[in-house]
C-alpha positions as CSV (number, residue, x, y, z in Angstrom):
1,F,0.0,0.0,0.0
2,W,2.6,2.5,1.1
3,K,5.1,1.5,-1.6
4,E,2.6,2.4,-4.3
5,K,2.0,5.9,-2.7
6,Y,5.7,6.6,-2.3
7,D,6.5,5.4,-5.9
8,R,3.9,8.0,-7.2
9,G,5.5,10.7,-5.1
10,F,9.0,9.8,-6.4
11,K,7.6,10.4,-9.8
12,G,6.7,13.8,-8.8
13,E,3.0,13.5,-8.2
14,R,1.3,15.3,-5.2
15,F,-1.8,13.8,-3.9
16,S,-4.1,13.1,-0.9
17,F,-6.0,10.1,0.1
18,E,-8.1,8.9,3.0
19,I,-7.0,5.9,5.3
20,Y,-9.5,3.9,7.3
21,V,-8.2,1.8,10.2
22,P,-10.8,-0.6,11.5
23,P,-11.2,-1.1,15.3
24,I,-8.4,-3.3,16.7
25,G,-9.0,-4.7,20.3
26,N,-10.1,-1.8,22.5
27,I,-9.0,0.9,19.9
28,S,-11.9,2.3,18.0
29,E,-12.0,2.9,14.2
30,R,-10.0,5.9,12.9
31,W,-9.9,7.9,9.7
32,S,-7.0,10.0,8.5
33,E,-6.2,12.1,5.5
34,A,-2.7,11.7,4.1
35,T,-0.9,13.9,1.6
36,I,2.2,12.9,-0.4
37,N,4.5,15.6,-1.5
38,P,7.6,15.1,-3.7
39,V,10.7,16.9,-2.5
40,F,12.7,18.5,-5.3
41,N,16.3,19.8,-5.2
42,A,17.5,23.0,-7.1
43,R,17.6,21.1,-10.5
44,K,13.9,20.2,-9.9
45,E,14.7,16.5,-9.5
46,V,12.7,14.6,-7.0
47,I,15.1,13.6,-4.1
48,G,12.6,12.5,-1.5
49,V,9.0,12.3,-0.5
50,A,7.2,13.9,2.4
51,C,4.1,12.4,3.9
52,Y,1.8,14.5,6.1
53,G,-1.2,13.1,7.8
54,R,-4.1,14.4,9.9
55,D,-6.7,12.5,11.9
56,T,-10.1,13.2,10.4
57,T,-12.1,10.8,12.7
58,D,-14.1,13.5,14.5
59,S,-15.1,15.3,11.2
60,K,-16.0,11.9,9.6
61,L,-18.1,10.8,12.6
62,A,-19.8,14.2,12.7
63,A,-20.6,14.0,9.0
64,Q,-22.0,10.6,9.4
65,A,-24.3,11.8,12.2
66,I,-25.4,14.6,10.1
67,T,-26.3,12.3,7.2
68,E,-28.2,9.8,9.6
69,S,-30.1,12.8,11.1
70,E,-31.1,14.2,7.7
71,E,-32.2,10.7,6.7
72,R,-34.3,10.4,9.7
73,F,-35.8,13.9,9.1
74,R,-36.6,13.0,5.5
75,V,-38.4,9.8,6.4
76,M,-40.4,11.5,9.1
77,F,-41.4,14.3,6.8
78,E,-42.3,11.9,3.9
79,K,-44.1,9.3,6.0
80,A,-45.8,11.5,8.6
81,P,-49.5,10.8,9.0
82,L,-50.3,14.5,8.8
83,G,-49.7,17.1,5.9
84,I,-46.4,19.0,6.3
85,A,-45.1,21.8,4.2
86,L,-42.1,24.0,4.4
87,I,-43.0,27.6,3.5
88,D,-41.2,30.9,2.9
89,S,-42.5,33.1,5.8
90,Y,-42.3,36.4,3.7
91,T,-43.6,35.2,0.3
92,G,-45.8,32.4,1.3
93,N,-44.1,30.2,-1.5
94,I,-44.4,26.6,-0.7
95,I,-40.9,25.1,-0.7
96,N,-41.5,21.5,0.0
97,V,-44.6,19.3,0.9
98,N,-45.1,15.8,1.7
99,D,-47.6,13.4,0.1
100,K,-50.2,13.7,2.7
101,F,-50.4,17.4,2.4
102,A,-50.8,17.0,-1.3
103,Q,-53.6,14.4,-0.7
104,I,-55.5,16.6,1.7
105,T,-55.4,19.6,-0.6
106,G,-56.2,17.5,-3.7
107,R,-53.1,18.6,-5.6
108,T,-49.8,17.1,-6.7
109,T,-46.6,17.9,-4.7
110,E,-45.2,19.3,-8.0
111,E,-48.1,21.8,-8.2
112,L,-47.8,22.7,-4.6
113,N,-44.1,23.3,-4.8
114,S,-44.8,25.9,-7.5
115,I,-47.5,28.1,-5.7
116,N,-48.1,30.0,-2.4
117,W,-50.4,29.1,0.4
118,M,-52.7,32.1,-0.3
119,S,-53.6,30.8,-3.7
120,I,-55.2,27.6,-2.2
121,T,-56.7,29.3,1.0
122,H,-60.3,30.2,0.9
123,P,-60.5,34.1,0.4
124,E,-62.6,34.5,3.7
125,D,-59.6,32.8,5.7
126,V,-56.5,34.6,4.1
127,Q,-56.5,37.8,6.2
128,E,-56.5,35.9,9.5
129,D,-53.7,33.8,8.3
130,L,-51.8,37.0,7.1
131,D,-52.4,38.6,10.5
132,N,-50.9,35.6,12.3
133,M,-47.9,35.4,9.9
134,Q,-47.1,39.1,10.6
135,L,-47.1,38.5,14.2
136,L,-45.0,35.4,13.7
137,N,-42.5,37.2,11.6
138,E,-42.3,40.1,14.0
139,K,-41.6,37.4,16.7
140,K,-44.6,38.5,18.7
141,I,-45.9,35.0,18.8
142,P,-43.9,31.6,18.8
143,G,-46.5,30.0,16.5
144,F,-50.1,29.7,15.9
145,T,-52.9,27.2,15.2
146,M,-56.1,28.0,13.3
147,Q,-58.8,26.4,11.4
148,K,-59.3,27.4,7.8
149,R,-60.4,26.0,4.4
150,Y,-58.2,25.1,1.5
151,I,-59.8,25.2,-2.0
152,K,-59.3,22.0,-4.0
153,P,-58.8,22.2,-7.9
154,D,-62.5,21.1,-8.4
155,G,-63.6,24.0,-6.2
156,A,-64.5,21.8,-3.2
157,H,-63.4,23.2,0.2
158,V,-61.7,21.1,2.8
159,W,-61.4,22.4,6.4
160,I,-58.2,21.8,8.2
161,Q,-56.7,22.4,11.5
162,M,-53.3,24.1,10.9
163,S,-50.4,24.6,13.1
164,I,-47.5,26.9,12.1
165,V,-44.0,27.0,13.8
166,P,-41.0,28.9,12.7
167,I,-37.9,27.0,11.5
168,E,-34.7,28.5,12.9
169,H,-31.8,28.5,10.3
170,N,-28.9,30.6,9.4
171,E,-30.7,32.9,7.2
172,P,-32.5,35.6,9.2
173,D,-33.6,37.6,6.2
174,N,-35.2,34.5,4.6
175,P,-37.4,32.9,7.4
176,R,-39.3,29.6,6.9
177,H,-42.0,28.0,8.8
178,L,-43.5,24.5,9.0
179,C,-47.1,24.2,8.4
180,M,-48.8,21.0,9.6
181,I,-52.4,20.2,8.7
């Protein structure tokens, strides 16, 4: 393994690679990143190879934990027995919805991902929702629940119980909220 790496370095190649060491006895698994650097003399001839390594175990484990957390969230979002939508709190544009949300509103997820919530809300219910959203965006309330009607594509109305909670993320000028119905 190492001879092949050093031979490449002696040919003038600089490169990095990951090394995985499985658990041995009571020593847990480890990951490292190694870099091979050829060492040149004044005539630009390779006279040696330097190998630098750094332990990447903590960042590797953190990345795995994030991936697992994202997968759990995705499964919960998609398989939840209630309708869930991620919505832009300023524009009302629907960013993402699960299948249950689409089923309740009588629309496809693709259609819902291209419109805003006001376009499917009964006109008599829009203002109360807008008033609550303003209070939420001004951080005067932590969230809200209300009953309102959605209009299905065939013109029928469906009454829903809706709960709205803000989603904290690193873009304060672009707030989002979860709508659960």
